[in-house]
N, C-alpha and C positions, 0 to 999 in steps of 0.2 A: 860298308854296301848290302845292304839287309835281302837277304834271296826268302821268299816264302816256299812253300814246298806242302803240296795235296796229297797228304797220304791214302789217300783213296788209289792214288795210281803207284805204278813203281817207281823205281830209280829212272829207268829207259824212259816212259813213257815224260815224266818229269824232266826228263832232261828236252826231248823232242817238242813239247808243247815253248820252253824256253827260247828253242832255235827258230819255230816259226813265229814266235814273238818279237824277236832281233830281226825276222827277217822283213815285217809286216812294218816296225818301225824306221828302219831304213831305207824303205821305200820312201816313206813319207818326210822324212826328212830329204832326199832327195829330189821332193814332190815342192817343197816349199822351197829348197836353194833357186830351185829352175822357176820358181814364184815371183823370188826377188831378181833373178837378171832379170825376167819378164820387164817387170815395173821401173827396175831400172834404165831399163832400153824404152820405154815410156815418157818415161822424165822428162830426158834426154833431149827427147824429140819433139816434145813441147817445147823443154828453153832453147830451142834452135829455131821453131814456129819465126814467123816475124811476126808484127803485132797487128792483129783484125784494126780494121780500119777503126770501126765504134771505139778501139779504146784509145787510138791513137788522137780522138777527137777526145775523148777526155780527160787526156794530156792537157791538150792545146787549151780546156779549159780552166786547170788547172794555173796554168803560166802565172806569172808574176801579171800583176795590176798595178797599172796604172795610176798615181794620185788623185788626176780626175777622174775615174771613173767609176769614182760612187756618186757622181751627178750625172745627169743629163749633158752627154756632148758627143761634137762632130766636130770633123776640120773642114776649111771652109775649102773650094776647087783650089783655092792658092795656098793652104795651107796653113792659115789661122784657127787657134784653139777655139772653141765656143765652148760654155761652161751654163747648164743651168740649173736650179734650185729644184728637189723634187719633193718639196714640201718649205716650209713657215721658217723654218728649221736653218735648211741650207740655203733660202732665199738671203737669209740675216747673216749667215756666213761666207755667203758671197762679197755681199758689200762692204761685210766687217775684213773681212781677209785675204779676198782673192783679185778686187777691184781695186785695180794700179791705175795711177795718172795718164798712162797711153790707150789706156782700154774705155770700152763704149758697153754703155748699159742701155740692155733692150728689152722691153716691156709690154705685154699688150692690153690695150686701153679697155679692162673688163674685170670687177673684179677677180679674183681671184686668177692667179698667172704665175708662172717662173719668172724670175730673176735670170737673165740670161746675160752672160760679159762675154765680150766679142775682145779675147787677148791680141792687144796691140790694136786697136777697131780705130785711133785717131787715121792709122796709115790705111786701113782698107779702101777697097775700090767698091765702089756702089754696087756692081753685082754682089760683091761680098756681103754687106748690109743687107742687102733683100733678102739673100738665104738665109741669115741669122735672123731676119723678119719673122721668116717662113717658118722657122724653126720654134722663135716666140708666140706667133698664134698658134701655132699645135701644141705646145705646152701650157694653155692655159683653159681655162672656163669652158670657153668658146667650143671646145669638142666636144663635151659635154652634154652642153645645149645646143648641142645639131647646130651651129650658127656657120652657115658657107663660109662665112669671110670675118675678118675684123682687123681693125685697124690696129698700128702698135707703132712705138715710138722709140726713139735713141738718144742717149745725153752722156754728157761727158763725167769723170768724177766730181770735179770742182763745182756740179750743178745736185748729187747729191747728199743730203746729210744725215745724219740721223737723230740731231735734237731741234730745238728749236726753242724761242724764247721763255717759254713755258715749261722747259724741260726733256727728258729722251720720249720720242716715240714706242711704241709698243713692239711687238717680234713681228717681221714683217712687212711694216710701216718704215715709207722711207720721206724725209721732206726734197720737194723736186723746185729749182725755180731754173732763169733763163729759159729761152724758145728751146723746142723740142724738135727733133730733126723726125717728120711722121712718115710711114710707110701704110697710105692706106687699101683697102679692101683687101687684107693679104689673104689666100686661100689658106687653107688648115690642110695637110695630107704630106707623112712624111714614108719615108721609104727604109727596109731592113737588106742586108747582106754581109756576106762573111768577110772578108780582109785578113789576113796575115791571123785565121786563126781569130779572130777578135769579131764580137757581133755589130756591126758599123750602123747607129740611126739616124737618118741625112734629110734632111726635106727634099722633096723632090727634084728640085733641080739640080742640087751638090748628084745627087745620085746618079742622072744622066752624064755630067761633067769629070766623074772621079772616079765611078765603080770599077772594078776590074774586067777586064773583056766577057771572062770567060765564069762571071757570078752570077749565080744565081738574085734575082732582087724581088722584093715582095714589099709590093705597094699596100700602104693602111691608109684608107678613110672613113670617116663616118659610116656606120653602119648598125646593123643590129643583133650583133654577134657579142656575148658578153668576154671579158675579158681574158679569161681564164681558158675557154676553149680557142679564141681565136691565138692564143700563145703556143698552145698543141698543133694547132693548124700549121702553123709558121717556123714551128720545132721539124713538122714533117717535111716543109716544103723546102728548108735550109741545110736541112740536114744538123740539126744543130741541137742537140740535148738538152741545156741545160732552160729550161721554161722559167724558172725563177727570173733569168737576168735579160731574158725576153719581155718578162709582164715587168721589169723595173724599169725598161726603158721604151715602157708604150703610154702615151698620154693616159689622162682618166677618161674615163668613159664606152661607149659602143663601139664594133668596128666590122668593114666592109675588107677583105684581102683579095689580094688577085697577085701571081705573077707579070712583071713587068715584059 
């Protein structure tokens, strides 16, 4: 240990100087120890506090996603899964991979529309098929073109093909044969609400029949609000922070939104 001595001071003065410094450093060490104890107490308090609602919401948004959530989707009022393509590539995927013998294929009678598959649709009642037709109408270019309604048709698996005598068709195009089941003048409009932490996007009639009794419901119709602004408003109305998720589930076009 090195000791510095001030030769301008006497031995007693040097000793007194060391004594005063020692007292000062001892007080500082006591203060540091107290600060550490206080900090530990604050950290323990923070760890014991309940998780804020906003954090709970974020956690819910990170929960495991089901395979069908990469598409447009909803469950009919009787519980049948409906999935729709978000673009031409997904339309192709739905037809090639997810459209099975017991399903029904729905499509708005307009250029530019989502392929919508009603799983186990051949056993569906008319009420459910009308819900799916409304879903297909809303996820079509009719929304962007500001059409009030559009015709929708349904077909079975054996009526839809990807090939002709001249070869295969392009992406998103299908060969159809036989009689179609028509739904005429189907109005456009969807609803959004939160159920079990997930954002549900459903036709208006479906929302009336199956929404949780305590859930807020936002109605989306055609209007003048751009998609990003509408998504922010919906986020605030529903208390759902994931605006990207909201945007992905909205049709292409502009909007008018309101609480049901």
